[in-house]
N, C-alpha and C positions, 0 to 999 in steps of 0.2 A: 679748661675747654673740655667739651664732651668727647667721650670715646665713641669711635665709629661703631654703629649697629646697622646692619644691612636693612632690617625691617624699618628703622627710622629713616634711612636714606630713600627707601622705596616710598615712604609717605610723601616726600617731596617730589620724587620723580613721576609719580603717578598723577600729582596734582597740577604740574607745570602746564600740560596742554589745556586743561580746563581754565587755569588762570588766564593764559594767553587768549583763549577764545573769548572769555567773558570780558576782558579788557580791550581787546583789539578789533574784534569783529564788528565791522560797520563804521569804523573811524575813517575819516577823510584822509587824503594823501598828505595834507598839511601836518598831520601827526605821524603818519606811517612812512613817508617817503623823504623826510628831511633828516639830514645828519645833525650832529651837535657840535660840529667843529671840523676844521680841515682834516681830511683823512680819517673820518669816523664812520662808523656803521649807521644806517638808518634802522628803524624798527623792522622794516621789511628784510633788510640784510641779516639782522639778528635771527629772525625766525628761519631764514634759509640756512644760516650757520648751524642752528640747532638740528635741523633736518640732516645736514651732512654728517653731523656727529652720530646720529642714530644709524646712519648707513655705514660709516667708515671708522668709528672710533670705539665706543664703549663696549659693545658686545663683540666686535671683531677682536679687540685687544684682549678681552677676557678669554676668548677661545684660545688665542695665541698663548697666553700664560698657562692655561690649564692643559693644553694639548702639546705645546712645544717648549715651554719654559724659557729661561733667560738667554739661551743660545740662539733664539730666533728673535731678533729685535723687531719692534712694531714697525709697520709700514709708516713712512712719513705721512703726517696728516696735513692735508691742504686746508688751512684756515680760511681760505678765500674762495673755495669751490662754489659757494652760493652765487657768486656773481655770474657764473655761467649756468649753473643748474637752475636757478630761479627765473631766468630770462623767459619772458612771455607768460609767466604765471601771475595770478592775482594773490593777494594776501589771503583771501579765503581758501584758495587752493593750497597754499602753504600750510595754513592752520590745519586743514584736513589731513594733509600728508604727514605732518608732524604727529598729530594725534594717532593716526593709524600705525606709524612706525614705532612710536613710543609704546603703545599698547602691546604690539607684537614683541618688542624687546623686553618688556617687563614679564610677559608670559615666559619667554625663553630664559630670562634670569631666574625667575622663581623655580623653573623646572630643573635648573642646575642643583638646587638644594645644597648651596655652598656650606661647607663646614669651616670652622676656625682655621684648621690646617690648610685648606685650600685658599682662604683669604690671605694667608701669610706667604703663599707661593710668589716667587719673584718673576719679574719680567724685565725687559730692557727697552727703555724709551730711547729713541735715536738722539735726543738732545740732553735729556735729564739723567740718563744712565739707569742704574738699578732702581726699580719701583716694586711695590707688591700689588697684588690684586685688591687688597683693602685700600691702598692709596688710590688706585684707579677708580674704584666704585665710590669712594668718598668725594673724589674730584668730580665725578658725574653729577652728584647732587649739588656740590658747591658751584659747579659750572652753570647749572640751571639758575641758581640764585644770583650768580654774578651777572648773567645776561638779563634777568628780570630787572636788576638794578640798572643795567646799561639802558634798557628800554625806558625806564622811568627817567633817567637822565636825558636821554635823547628828546623825550617829550617835554620835560620841564624846561629844557633849554630853549624851546620855542617861545617861551614867555620871559626869558631872561631879562630883556630890556624893559618889558611891560610891567614887571612887578615893582620897578622903581626902588625906593630905599629898602623895601622889605627883603631885597636880595641879601642883605646883611644877615638875615635870620635863616636863610635857606641853604643849608650845607650842600644840597644836591647841585646848586648852581655855583658853588665855590670851588669844588674839586676840578682839577684839570682833566681834560679828556685824554684817553690813551690812543694815539693815532696808530693807524696801520703802517706797516713798513712799505717801502717803495713799490713792491710787487702788488700788495693789496690796493694801494692808491691807484696804480695803473689799471688794475682790473676793475676796480669800482668805477673809475671814469669811463672805461669802455662799456660797462654794463649800463650805466646811466645814460650815456650817449645813445646806445641802441634802444633804450626804452622810450627815448624822446623826451 
């Protein structure tokens, strides 16, 4: 497996908003607002989740590691904040917000001019324990790719029955979805009911 390099991670991080814009802008709700199994995200939910990460996760935790170290655990991350935060917004508004926040965060990340020594600095995750800044930044890039795959799965699943016997050849339709926990399911139902 490849060794982490910040410049390579940034190559992914700076492209994600453009990938999502090219892929999702203008699609109908049959693609963007349907989940792919009970207790799963919709495409709309995923974009909202990525936005919340830009506000509360990657740069916020980077600063905690650099400024306070492992004695200051990260704040607990709300994986389902998008259900309230995205309410009343369109997908285009979410794509705009994500693009703006990601651009600002990458400017801030580059301005840090991180050294190898800084990347090795430890932090404390509330559930996972000791992590390094390198772990956090590698996860940021992998997290983007994970959710791009999740979007593809949510969309492909819409035709799971229609593909007929070709399903046998489509690994994206064979893997089981990872459902939210009870809190996420409750909040998703409330947000979808409010949206009508």
